[in-house]
ChimeraX commands (.cxc) that place a marker at each C-alpha (Angstrom):
marker #1 position 134.79,-12.31,-56.09 radius 0.5
marker #1 position 132.70,-9.46,-57.46 radius 0.5
marker #1 position 132.15,-11.43,-60.67 radius 0.5
marker #1 position 130.50,-14.24,-58.70 radius 0.5
marker #1 position 128.20,-11.73,-57.00 radius 0.5
marker #1 position 127.31,-10.27,-60.40 radius 0.5
marker #1 position 126.65,-13.69,-61.96 radius 0.5
marker #1 position 124.42,-14.98,-59.15 radius 0.5
marker #1 position 122.63,-11.65,-58.76 radius 0.5
marker #1 position 121.84,-11.53,-62.47 radius 0.5
marker #1 position 120.48,-15.11,-62.46 radius 0.5
marker #1 position 118.28,-14.36,-59.44 radius 0.5
marker #1 position 116.80,-11.33,-61.17 radius 0.5
marker #1 position 116.33,-12.99,-64.55 radius 0.5
marker #1 position 114.57,-15.92,-62.90 radius 0.5
marker #1 position 112.21,-13.58,-61.08 radius 0.5
marker #1 position 113.48,-14.55,-57.64 radius 0.5
marker #1 position 114.11,-10.91,-56.67 radius 0.5
marker #1 position 112.68,-7.55,-57.67 radius 0.5
marker #1 position 114.69,-4.70,-59.13 radius 0.5
marker #1 position 116.12,-3.53,-55.79 radius 0.5
marker #1 position 115.29,-6.42,-53.46 radius 0.5
marker #1 position 117.20,-9.37,-52.05 radius 0.5
marker #1 position 120.80,-9.56,-50.92 radius 0.5
marker #1 position 123.88,-11.78,-51.15 radius 0.5
marker #1 position 126.84,-12.38,-48.89 radius 0.5
marker #1 position 129.84,-14.61,-48.36 radius 0.5
marker #1 position 132.01,-15.18,-45.34 radius 0.5
marker #1 position 135.81,-15.19,-45.41 radius 0.5
marker #1 position 137.25,-15.96,-41.99 radius 0.5
marker #1 position 136.18,-13.03,-39.76 radius 0.5
marker #1 position 134.95,-10.88,-42.64 radius 0.5
marker #1 position 131.60,-10.69,-44.43 radius 0.5
marker #1 position 131.20,-9.40,-47.97 radius 0.5
marker #1 position 127.59,-8.36,-48.54 radius 0.5
marker #1 position 125.64,-6.37,-51.11 radius 0.5
marker #1 position 125.06,-2.77,-50.10 radius 0.5
marker #1 position 121.70,-1.31,-49.18 radius 0.5
marker #1 position 119.59,-0.60,-52.27 radius 0.5
marker #1 position 121.81,-2.52,-54.70 radius 0.5
marker #1 position 120.29,-3.96,-57.88 radius 0.5
marker #1 position 121.20,-7.64,-57.84 radius 0.5
marker #1 position 120.52,-7.92,-61.56 radius 0.5
marker #1 position 123.02,-5.16,-62.35 radius 0.5
marker #1 position 125.69,-5.07,-59.65 radius 0.5
marker #1 position 128.52,-2.59,-60.02 radius 0.5
marker #1 position 131.88,-2.07,-58.37 radius 0.5
marker #1 position 131.15,-0.73,-54.90 radius 0.5
marker #1 position 127.87,-2.64,-54.58 radius 0.5
marker #1 position 129.59,-5.26,-52.40 radius 0.5
marker #1 position 130.85,-3.96,-49.07 radius 0.5
marker #1 position 133.18,-5.48,-46.49 radius 0.5
marker #1 position 132.16,-5.66,-42.84 radius 0.5
marker #1 position 133.41,-7.51,-39.78 radius 0.5
marker #1 position 131.83,-10.65,-38.37 radius 0.5
marker #1 position 131.03,-8.49,-35.34 radius 0.5
marker #1 position 129.02,-5.28,-35.67 radius 0.5
marker #1 position 131.02,-2.15,-36.47 radius 0.5
marker #1 position 131.08,1.32,-37.98 radius 0.5
marker #1 position 131.10,0.02,-41.56 radius 0.5
marker #1 position 127.67,-1.58,-41.18 radius 0.5
marker #1 position 125.80,1.55,-42.32 radius 0.5
marker #1 position 126.50,0.91,-46.02 radius 0.5
marker #1 position 125.48,-2.74,-45.99 radius 0.5
marker #1 position 122.08,-4.28,-46.67 radius 0.5
marker #1 position 119.53,-3.82,-43.89 radius 0.5
marker #1 position 119.51,-7.62,-43.60 radius 0.5
marker #1 position 123.16,-7.61,-42.45 radius 0.5
marker #1 position 122.23,-8.48,-38.81 radius 0.5
marker #1 position 120.43,-11.58,-40.09 radius 0.5
marker #1 position 123.37,-12.65,-42.29 radius 0.5
marker #1 position 125.78,-12.03,-39.43 radius 0.5
marker #1 position 123.70,-14.09,-37.01 radius 0.5
marker #1 position 123.48,-16.98,-39.48 radius 0.5
marker #1 position 127.26,-17.01,-39.96 radius 0.5
marker #1 position 127.82,-16.90,-36.22 radius 0.5
marker #1 position 125.34,-19.70,-35.56 radius 0.5
marker #1 position 125.95,-22.13,-38.42 radius 0.5
marker #1 position 128.56,-23.45,-40.85 radius 0.5
marker #1 position 127.28,-21.30,-43.73 radius 0.5
marker #1 position 129.86,-19.77,-46.04 radius 0.5
marker #1 position 127.41,-18.01,-48.36 radius 0.5
marker #1 position 123.83,-16.70,-48.06 radius 0.5
marker #1 position 121.22,-15.84,-50.67 radius 0.5
marker #1 position 118.18,-13.89,-49.49 radius 0.5
marker #1 position 115.51,-13.80,-52.20 radius 0.5
marker #1 position 111.80,-13.00,-52.60 radius 0.5
marker #1 position 110.39,-15.99,-54.54 radius 0.5
marker #1 position 106.74,-15.24,-55.31 radius 0.5
marker #1 position 105.36,-18.79,-55.15 radius 0.5
marker #1 position 107.32,-19.62,-52.02 radius 0.5
marker #1 position 106.20,-16.41,-50.35 radius 0.5
marker #1 position 102.56,-17.14,-51.18 radius 0.5
marker #1 position 102.79,-20.64,-49.71 radius 0.5
marker #1 position 104.51,-19.30,-46.59 radius 0.5
marker #1 position 101.39,-17.26,-45.87 radius 0.5
marker #1 position 99.16,-20.35,-46.21 radius 0.5
marker #1 position 101.35,-22.88,-44.39 radius 0.5
marker #1 position 102.35,-21.59,-40.97 radius 0.5
marker #1 position 104.96,-24.21,-40.03 radius 0.5
marker #1 position 106.54,-25.99,-43.02 radius 0.5
marker #1 position 106.28,-26.15,-46.78 radius 0.5
marker #1 position 106.39,-29.76,-48.02 radius 0.5
marker #1 position 107.61,-30.25,-51.62 radius 0.5
marker #1 position 105.34,-32.32,-53.85 radius 0.5
marker #1 position 107.82,-32.90,-56.69 radius 0.5
marker #1 position 110.76,-35.31,-56.86 radius 0.5
marker #1 position 113.42,-32.61,-57.27 radius 0.5
marker #1 position 112.10,-30.64,-54.33 radius 0.5
marker #1 position 112.05,-33.76,-52.17 radius 0.5
marker #1 position 115.62,-34.53,-53.27 radius 0.5
marker #1 position 116.92,-31.17,-52.08 radius 0.5
marker #1 position 114.79,-30.70,-48.97 radius 0.5
marker #1 position 112.13,-32.82,-47.28 radius 0.5
marker #1 position 110.55,-29.69,-45.87 radius 0.5
marker #1 position 111.19,-25.96,-45.60 radius 0.5
marker #1 position 110.48,-24.29,-42.24 radius 0.5
marker #1 position 108.32,-21.17,-42.19 radius 0.5
marker #1 position 109.34,-18.59,-39.61 radius 0.5
marker #1 position 106.35,-16.60,-38.38 radius 0.5
marker #1 position 107.30,-13.26,-36.82 radius 0.5
marker #1 position 105.60,-9.94,-36.16 radius 0.5
marker #1 position 108.20,-7.95,-38.08 radius 0.5
marker #1 position 109.68,-9.81,-41.05 radius 0.5
marker #1 position 112.35,-7.43,-42.39 radius 0.5
marker #1 position 115.67,-7.32,-40.51 radius 0.5
marker #1 position 114.03,-7.67,-37.11 radius 0.5
marker #1 position 115.50,-8.89,-33.84 radius 0.5
marker #1 position 113.00,-11.76,-34.00 radius 0.5
marker #1 position 114.48,-13.04,-37.25 radius 0.5
marker #1 position 118.02,-12.53,-35.97 radius 0.5
marker #1 position 117.21,-14.66,-32.94 radius 0.5
marker #1 position 115.03,-17.36,-34.48 radius 0.5
marker #1 position 116.58,-18.06,-37.91 radius 0.5
marker #1 position 120.14,-19.25,-37.03 radius 0.5
marker #1 position 118.95,-22.25,-34.93 radius 0.5
marker #1 position 117.00,-23.49,-37.95 radius 0.5
marker #1 position 120.19,-23.67,-40.02 radius 0.5
marker #1 position 122.17,-25.04,-37.10 radius 0.5
marker #1 position 119.57,-27.82,-36.95 radius 0.5
marker #1 position 120.47,-28.99,-40.45 radius 0.5
marker #1 position 118.12,-27.07,-42.76 radius 0.5
marker #1 position 119.64,-25.30,-45.76 radius 0.5
marker #1 position 116.74,-23.01,-46.68 radius 0.5
marker #1 position 113.96,-21.36,-44.69 radius 0.5
marker #1 position 111.12,-18.92,-45.33 radius 0.5
marker #1 position 110.27,-15.84,-43.33 radius 0.5
marker #1 position 106.50,-15.75,-43.60 radius 0.5
marker #1 position 105.25,-13.27,-46.17 radius 0.5
marker #1 position 108.75,-11.92,-46.82 radius 0.5
marker #1 position 111.29,-14.20,-48.48 radius 0.5
marker #1 position 113.74,-17.07,-48.36 radius 0.5
marker #1 position 117.18,-17.43,-46.81 radius 0.5
marker #1 position 119.37,-20.18,-48.29 radius 0.5
marker #1 position 122.87,-21.14,-47.18 radius 0.5
marker #1 position 125.67,-23.03,-48.88 radius 0.5
marker #1 position 129.39,-23.39,-49.37 radius 0.5
marker #1 position 129.19,-20.93,-52.27 radius 0.5
marker #1 position 126.77,-18.34,-53.62 radius 0.5
marker #1 position 125.97,-20.65,-56.52 radius 0.5
marker #1 position 125.00,-23.46,-54.14 radius 0.5
marker #1 position 122.70,-21.16,-52.16 radius 0.5
marker #1 position 121.22,-19.90,-55.44 radius 0.5
marker #1 position 120.63,-23.48,-56.59 radius 0.5
marker #1 position 118.60,-24.21,-53.47 radius 0.5
marker #1 position 116.61,-21.00,-53.89 radius 0.5
marker #1 position 115.81,-21.81,-57.51 radius 0.5
marker #1 position 114.82,-25.42,-56.76 radius 0.5
marker #1 position 112.63,-24.28,-53.88 radius 0.5
marker #1 position 110.73,-21.75,-55.99 radius 0.5
marker #1 position 110.23,-24.28,-58.80 radius 0.5
marker #1 position 108.86,-26.76,-56.27 radius 0.5
marker #1 position 106.49,-24.14,-54.87 radius 0.5
marker #1 position 105.33,-23.30,-58.40 radius 0.5
marker #1 position 104.43,-26.96,-58.94 radius 0.5
marker #1 position 102.56,-27.05,-55.63 radius 0.5
marker #1 position 100.54,-24.00,-56.61 radius 0.5
marker #1 position 99.72,-25.53,-60.01 radius 0.5
marker #1 position 98.52,-28.69,-58.30 radius 0.5
marker #1 position 96.34,-26.63,-55.98 radius 0.5
marker #1 position 94.79,-24.81,-58.95 radius 0.5
marker #1 position 93.88,-27.96,-60.92 radius 0.5
marker #1 position 92.55,-30.11,-58.09 radius 0.5
marker #1 position 88.86,-30.84,-58.71 radius 0.5
marker #1 position 86.39,-29.15,-56.34 radius 0.5
marker #1 position 84.85,-31.36,-53.64 radius 0.5
marker #1 position 81.84,-33.35,-54.80 radius 0.5
marker #1 position 78.46,-31.90,-53.88 radius 0.5
marker #1 position 76.46,-33.78,-51.27 radius 0.5
marker #1 position 73.84,-36.08,-52.90 radius 0.5
marker #1 position 70.27,-34.83,-52.86 radius 0.5
marker #1 position 67.95,-37.10,-50.88 radius 0.5
marker #1 position 64.69,-37.99,-52.63 radius 0.5
marker #1 position 62.28,-39.64,-50.16 radius 0.5
marker #1 position 60.82,-42.99,-51.15 radius 0.5
marker #1 position 57.04,-43.43,-51.35 radius 0.5
marker #1 position 56.80,-45.04,-47.91 radius 0.5
marker #1 position 58.82,-42.15,-46.41 radius 0.5
marker #1 position 56.42,-39.48,-47.64 radius 0.5
marker #1 position 54.08,-38.13,-45.01 radius 0.5
marker #1 position 50.47,-37.39,-45.87 radius 0.5
marker #1 position 49.45,-33.79,-45.35 radius 0.5
marker #1 position 45.95,-32.37,-45.52 radius 0.5
marker #1 position 44.93,-30.00,-48.25 radius 0.5
marker #1 position 44.43,-27.21,-45.72 radius 0.5
marker #1 position 47.39,-26.34,-43.44 radius 0.5
marker #1 position 46.64,-26.44,-39.71 radius 0.5
marker #1 position 45.60,-23.15,-38.12 radius 0.5
marker #1 position 43.99,-21.71,-41.27 radius 0.5
marker #1 position 40.49,-20.25,-40.67 radius 0.5
marker #1 position 37.72,-21.78,-42.80 radius 0.5
marker #1 position 34.22,-20.28,-42.84 radius 0.5
marker #1 position 34.69,-18.45,-39.59 radius 0.5
marker #1 position 36.33,-21.27,-37.65 radius 0.5
marker #1 position 39.89,-22.57,-37.26 radius 0.5
marker #1 position 40.82,-25.81,-38.97 radius 0.5
marker #1 position 42.81,-28.38,-36.97 radius 0.5
marker #1 position 44.03,-31.89,-37.72 radius 0.5
marker #1 position 41.46,-33.42,-35.37 radius 0.5
marker #1 position 38.69,-32.07,-37.59 radius 0.5
marker #1 position 39.65,-34.72,-40.15 radius 0.5
marker #1 position 38.50,-37.45,-37.77 radius 0.5
marker #1 position 35.01,-36.03,-37.32 radius 0.5
marker link #1:1,2 radius 0.2
marker link #1:2,3 radius 0.2
marker link #1:3,4 radius 0.2
marker link #1:4,5 radius 0.2
marker link #1:5,6 radius 0.2
marker link #1:6,7 radius 0.2
marker link #1:7,8 radius 0.2
marker link #1:8,9 radius 0.2
marker link #1:9,10 radius 0.2
marker link #1:10,11 radius 0.2
marker link #1:11,12 radius 0.2
marker link #1:12,13 radius 0.2
marker link #1:13,14 radius 0.2
marker link #1:14,15 radius 0.2
marker link #1:15,16 radius 0.2
marker link #1:16,17 radius 0.2
marker link #1:17,18 radius 0.2
marker link #1:18,19 radius 0.2
marker link #1:19,20 radius 0.2
marker link #1:20,21 radius 0.2
marker link #1:21,22 radius 0.2
marker link #1:22,23 radius 0.2
marker link #1:23,24 radius 0.2
marker link #1:24,25 radius 0.2
marker link #1:25,26 radius 0.2
marker link #1:26,27 radius 0.2
marker link #1:27,28 radius 0.2
marker link #1:28,29 radius 0.2
marker link #1:29,30 radius 0.2
marker link #1:30,31 radius 0.2
marker link #1:31,32 radius 0.2
marker link #1:32,33 radius 0.2
marker link #1:33,34 radius 0.2
marker link #1:34,35 radius 0.2
marker link #1:35,36 radius 0.2
marker link #1:36,37 radius 0.2
marker link #1:37,38 radius 0.2
marker link #1:38,39 radius 0.2
marker link #1:39,40 radius 0.2
marker link #1:40,41 radius 0.2
marker link #1:41,42 radius 0.2
marker link #1:42,43 radius 0.2
marker link #1:43,44 radius 0.2
marker link #1:44,45 radius 0.2
marker link #1:45,46 radius 0.2
marker link #1:46,47 radius 0.2
marker link #1:47,48 radius 0.2
marker link #1:48,49 radius 0.2
marker link #1:49,50 radius 0.2
marker link #1:50,51 radius 0.2
marker link #1:51,52 radius 0.2
marker link #1:52,53 radius 0.2
marker link #1:53,54 radius 0.2
marker link #1:54,55 radius 0.2
marker link #1:55,56 radius 0.2
marker link #1:56,57 radius 0.2
marker link #1:57,58 radius 0.2
marker link #1:58,59 radius 0.2
marker link #1:59,60 radius 0.2
marker link #1:60,61 radius 0.2
marker link #1:61,62 radius 0.2
marker link #1:62,63 radius 0.2
marker link #1:63,64 radius 0.2
marker link #1:64,65 radius 0.2
marker link #1:65,66 radius 0.2
marker link #1:66,67 radius 0.2
marker link #1:67,68 radius 0.2
marker link #1:68,69 radius 0.2
marker link #1:69,70 radius 0.2
marker link #1:70,71 radius 0.2
marker link #1:71,72 radius 0.2
marker link #1:72,73 radius 0.2
marker link #1:73,74 radius 0.2
marker link #1:74,75 radius 0.2
marker link #1:75,76 radius 0.2
marker link #1:76,77 radius 0.2
marker link #1:77,78 radius 0.2
marker link #1:78,79 radius 0.2
marker link #1:79,80 radius 0.2
marker link #1:80,81 radius 0.2
marker link #1:81,82 radius 0.2
marker link #1:82,83 radius 0.2
marker link #1:83,84 radius 0.2
marker link #1:84,85 radius 0.2
marker link #1:85,86 radius 0.2
marker link #1:86,87 radius 0.2
marker link #1:87,88 radius 0.2
marker link #1:88,89 radius 0.2
marker link #1:89,90 radius 0.2
marker link #1:90,91 radius 0.2
marker link #1:91,92 radius 0.2
marker link #1:92,93 radius 0.2
marker link #1:93,94 radius 0.2
marker link #1:94,95 radius 0.2
marker link #1:95,96 radius 0.2
marker link #1:96,97 radius 0.2
marker link #1:97,98 radius 0.2
marker link #1:98,99 radius 0.2
marker link #1:99,100 radius 0.2
marker link #1:100,101 radius 0.2
marker link #1:101,102 radius 0.2
marker link #1:102,103 radius 0.2
marker link #1:103,104 radius 0.2
marker link #1:104,105 radius 0.2
marker link #1:105,106 radius 0.2
marker link #1:106,107 radius 0.2
marker link #1:107,108 radius 0.2
marker link #1:108,109 radius 0.2
marker link #1:109,110 radius 0.2
marker link #1:110,111 radius 0.2
marker link #1:111,112 radius 0.2
marker link #1:112,113 radius 0.2
marker link #1:113,114 radius 0.2
marker link #1:114,115 radius 0.2
marker link #1:115,116 radius 0.2
marker link #1:116,117 radius 0.2
marker link #1:117,118 radius 0.2
marker link #1:118,119 radius 0.2
marker link #1:119,120 radius 0.2
marker link #1:120,121 radius 0.2
marker link #1:121,122 radius 0.2
marker link #1:122,123 radius 0.2
marker link #1:123,124 radius 0.2
marker link #1:124,125 radius 0.2
marker link #1:125,126 radius 0.2
marker link #1:126,127 radius 0.2
marker link #1:127,128 radius 0.2
marker link #1:128,129 radius 0.2
marker link #1:129,130 radius 0.2
marker link #1:130,131 radius 0.2
marker link #1:131,132 radius 0.2
marker link #1:132,133 radius 0.2
marker link #1:133,134 radius 0.2
marker link #1:134,135 radius 0.2
marker link #1:135,136 radius 0.2
marker link #1:136,137 radius 0.2
marker link #1:137,138 radius 0.2
marker link #1:138,139 radius 0.2
marker link #1:139,140 radius 0.2
marker link #1:140,141 radius 0.2
marker link #1:141,142 radius 0.2
marker link #1:142,143 radius 0.2
marker link #1:143,144 radius 0.2
marker link #1:144,145 radius 0.2
marker link #1:145,146 radius 0.2
marker link #1:146,147 radius 0.2
marker link #1:147,148 radius 0.2
marker link #1:148,149 radius 0.2
marker link #1:149,150 radius 0.2
marker link #1:150,151 radius 0.2
marker link #1:151,152 radius 0.2
marker link #1:152,153 radius 0.2
marker link #1:153,154 radius 0.2
marker link #1:154,155 radius 0.2
marker link #1:155,156 radius 0.2
marker link #1:156,157 radius 0.2
marker link #1:157,158 radius 0.2
marker link #1:158,159 radius 0.2
marker link #1:159,160 radius 0.2
marker link #1:160,161 radius 0.2
marker link #1:161,162 radius 0.2
marker link #1:162,163 radius 0.2
marker link #1:163,164 radius 0.2
marker link #1:164,165 radius 0.2
marker link #1:165,166 radius 0.2
marker link #1:166,167 radius 0.2
marker link #1:167,168 radius 0.2
marker link #1:168,169 radius 0.2
marker link #1:169,170 radius 0.2
marker link #1:170,171 radius 0.2
marker link #1:171,172 radius 0.2
marker link #1:172,173 radius 0.2
marker link #1:173,174 radius 0.2
marker link #1:174,175 radius 0.2
marker link #1:175,176 radius 0.2
marker link #1:176,177 radius 0.2
marker link #1:177,178 radius 0.2
marker link #1:178,179 radius 0.2
marker link #1:179,180 radius 0.2
marker link #1:180,181 radius 0.2
marker link #1:181,182 radius 0.2
marker link #1:182,183 radius 0.2
marker link #1:183,184 radius 0.2
marker link #1:184,185 radius 0.2
marker link #1:185,186 radius 0.2
marker link #1:186,187 radius 0.2
marker link #1:187,188 radius 0.2
marker link #1:188,189 radius 0.2
marker link #1:189,190 radius 0.2
marker link #1:190,191 radius 0.2
marker link #1:191,192 radius 0.2
marker link #1:192,193 radius 0.2
marker link #1:193,194 radius 0.2
marker link #1:194,195 radius 0.2
marker link #1:195,196 radius 0.2
marker link #1:196,197 radius 0.2
marker link #1:197,198 radius 0.2
marker link #1:198,199 radius 0.2
marker link #1:199,200 radius 0.2
marker link #1:200,201 radius 0.2
marker link #1:201,202 radius 0.2
marker link #1:202,203 radius 0.2
marker link #1:203,204 radius 0.2
marker link #1:204,205 radius 0.2
marker link #1:205,206 radius 0.2
marker link #1:206,207 radius 0.2
marker link #1:207,208 radius 0.2
marker link #1:208,209 radius 0.2
marker link #1:209,210 radius 0.2
marker link #1:210,211 radius 0.2
marker link #1:211,212 radius 0.2
marker link #1:212,213 radius 0.2
marker link #1:213,214 radius 0.2
marker link #1:214,215 radius 0.2
marker link #1:215,216 radius 0.2
marker link #1:216,217 radius 0.2
marker link #1:217,218 radius 0.2
marker link #1:218,219 radius 0.2
marker link #1:219,220 radius 0.2
marker link #1:220,221 radius 0.2
marker link #1:221,222 radius 0.2
marker link #1:222,223 radius 0.2
view
């Protein structure tokens, strides 16, 4: 089991989906959860970096990732057997722009997911809001979701499957950002040049200007 954690963690790091000490992985086995410990380096996991906790909260929770309550809630509220929590840069950027869902523009992204929900909360990291609001999204049939400005949570039958979804999602978001950067700017509004019959005649001297001690007005032209 530890070898699978090491393999997936290394791929996540090498692909730039997590930072040096960010992200976390877990799998469920019956009433047990195996999850990376707090502060573990996913790209260089060692023996002891995966800890065992119960499906219900307990005394062993202190060594686990701070995101354990979120993982636990997802397992309790969905059919997930494995969870990958990553920090994909392009996906995180889009989650700040799009407040409800991220819609893939590429064929592969559309094959894996028609849309990815964006969860907007006041506190993004291991908060009670995320614990409460994220599981129903997965119970509703989604396999990956974004916590706005924070990162992605992907579920699957195995760690590799959850990693596959995370990787495909970030690639799709990268394509979306490229498209946004190369779209031509909106055309400037055409400048209106009045036709000869639209031009209004104006006197050489603007109204209200004093001339030789008196004020000039338009009616003076008719004298």
